[in-house]
N, C-alpha and C positions, 0 to 999 in steps of 0.2 A: 183806569184800574192797573196800580202798579205790576209789573212785570216781573213773575218769578224769578228770573236771575238776578235782577238787585233785589229783590227782597231774603234770596238764599247768600248774596254775598253780604247784604247788612247784617244779617244774621250772624254768620259768619265772625263776621270782625268785633261784632262784638261781643262774642263768647272769646275770641282769640285773646281779646283786650283784657276780659276781668279773669284769665286764666292770669294771667300775666301779671295782673297787680295780686292778685292772690299771693302766687305763687314769690313774689316778693316783700310780701307779708302787708301789702297795703290794703285798702278799700278801693274794690271797682268804683265806685261813684266817684274816688279823688280822683280819676282819669277819664277825660270828657275827648270826645272826637270830634274833628273839626272835619265837615265832608270838604274836598277838594275839587271844583266844580268847573274847572280851568276845559275849556274845549267842549263842555256839554250845554245841551238845549236849555231852555226855564222848564220843561215839561219833565226834566232830568229832576232839577232843585224839587219841584212840585213833588213827582213821587217821592223824593228821599224827607221830605214835611212830610206827608201822609205816613214815612216807616217813623215818624219821631223825630228825625234829627232836628236840631235846630243853631246849630253851630254850624257855617259855611266860610270857606276860602275861597279866594279868587285872584289870578296874578295880574292882572291887565283892570284898569280903571273903564275903561269905553266897552269891554266884553261885561264887565258888571252891573253898570248903567243899564245895557240892553236888557239883561235877564232879570235884575233884583229890584221888578217895582211894583206895587201892589203887593208886598208880602203881608203873609198875616202877622197878628201881631206875635211877639216874643222870637223873632229870628235875630241872629246875630252875624253880620258880616262883617269877615278882615281881610285885609290886606294883606297877602303874604308873597307879594311882586315886590321888585322895584319901585320905587315912587319918585319920579322925576320933580323937580319943584314947579314944572310948568302945571301939573297935573294934580297938586294940591287942593285947588279951589272945589274942583269937581270930586277928587276922592272926600273930602269933607264932608260932601253934601248924600254919599252912596255909603261908608264903612262906617261901624261901630268902631273899630279897633284899626289902626296901622300898626301891624306886628313889624313891619321893615325899615324901621327908623334905623340909620346906618352913616347919618352924617351932621355934625354941628348945623350947616348949611340947610337941611331937610328941616332939622327940629326948628328952627328960625321960621322957614314958611309957612309951619303947620303952627307955629305960636302965631305968627302975624295975619295969617287968615281966618284964625278960628274966632268966635264971640264965647266959647263955651268950654268947658273939660273935653281934652282930646287924651284918650286912653293910647298908648301904643306900648312898643316891645322892643327892644334893643334887638337887630339883627346882629347875633355872631356866629362869625366864618371861623369856627369850630376846627378845621383844616387847615387855616392859614393859607387858604389858596389865593394865589393874587387874580385869577381872571374872575373869582367870585365878590357878589357884593357884601356887605358886612365888616363890622370891626373883628379885628383880631383878639383873642379873649386878653390877652392884656392889656389892650387898651379901653376894655368896657368899664371897669371901676371907674376910671377917670370922665367918660363922656357920661356914664350915669350920673356922677356926681354935679356935672357942668347942667345936666337939662333942668336944675335948678332955678337959673335963671329965665325959663320959659316956662310961665305963670300957668298957661293952662294946657301945659302937656303932665300927663300920668305917668308914668312910667308901671306898666301892670305886668310886665314879666319880660325875658329874653325869649326872643325865637331862633332858635340854634340851626344852623346849618352843618353838617357832616358830610367829607367825603364820601363819595360815590364808589368809589373803589375803596377795598382795603376793610379792614374790620374796624368796626364803629365803635368800639368800646372805649378806647384810650379818649378820643376826641369827646365824646358823649359824658365819661366820668368827669373829664376836668371841665366841662362846662356846669355838668350839674355843681360840681363843687363851688365854682364861680358864684354861682345863683344863689348856693344857699350861703356863702360867706357875703354879699350884697343885702341879702336880706336882713340879716343880722345888723345889718348898720342902722335901718330901722327909719330911713330917710323919708318923712312925710310926702315928697313927691313921686316917692318909687317904692311904692308897696311890695311890687314883685309878685303877688301871688300864684303868678304862672312859668311855668317853664313849658315853650311850647317847641317839641323834639322830637322826631321821629316820623316815620313816613312809610310807605306800603312797605317796603323791603325791611327795614326795621325798626318797627314801630315796640316789639316787643322787647326789644334790647333797650330803648329809651324807656318804655317804663320800669324796667329792674332799676337803670340809675336813678328814678325820680321822675320824671315829666309828669306833667298833670293834664298836658295836651298833645294825644298826635294827629298829625296830619295828612288824613287817608285819601288817596285821588283813585287810582287804577284800581288797587285789590276792593274799592268798594263799588265805584261809579261803572269799572270798565275800561278799556283803552277810547282816547280820541282820536277824532281824526286830525291829523297834523296839518297845517297851511303854513304861508308864510308870514316872518314875523309882522305883526302889526306895526302902524309908525310910531305908537307911541313909545316902544322901546326905543334905549338909548344907543343914538350911531354906534356903529361899530363893537356892540356891548350885547350878546343876547343873554336874555335871561336864562341864568342855570336849568336843566331839565329838573334837577332835585328839589324847586322850588313848589313843586306842583304836588307833590307827594308818590 
């Protein structure tokens, strides 16, 4: 049986998403919730599925491989954490979408390892923070255009990371304008249907700015138990906490 706290949080998040969408003149159905389950066990995932969630996000390949096995039909799992090239083969066997594409090297590795279409999102470092992954906004258009050289990749959206400190309004607005301008290019390899932007602390503002997908972790599934960084993280570069919703 699903615990009542999780059920209450799920209902509250859905209501807040719907209210934010309506307040900005949008259809609530145009905004999807990606449940971020980093640090939570398989039981939590199954509870969320029982509550009607079908879209999930994980930061780490190895953790996802342990939890997301024998899932029911209709579940879509997205990688939202940094992907090292030596994990590409494993990631392609687990995730339906790679949201954290941030370099030509990773694009080439994904294309080389794939035997079919790979839906990807380009990660945008909207705050231009050097300690974080992702492309700075001004570098995104040329990178998206360059993806035409990797025929297995299809750019289905942008995944936006905003600074944890300060107001998110300006970086979100800039990222949303960037997304809209790229969509107008109508590149066949980059339909850019989704803007993955907004997390537990700022998803309502993200919806006001045009986000089509909000990545909700703590506000939905509750706090997780923190542990040591896994071996798959790049040495000397911890994953930004904001990537887990």
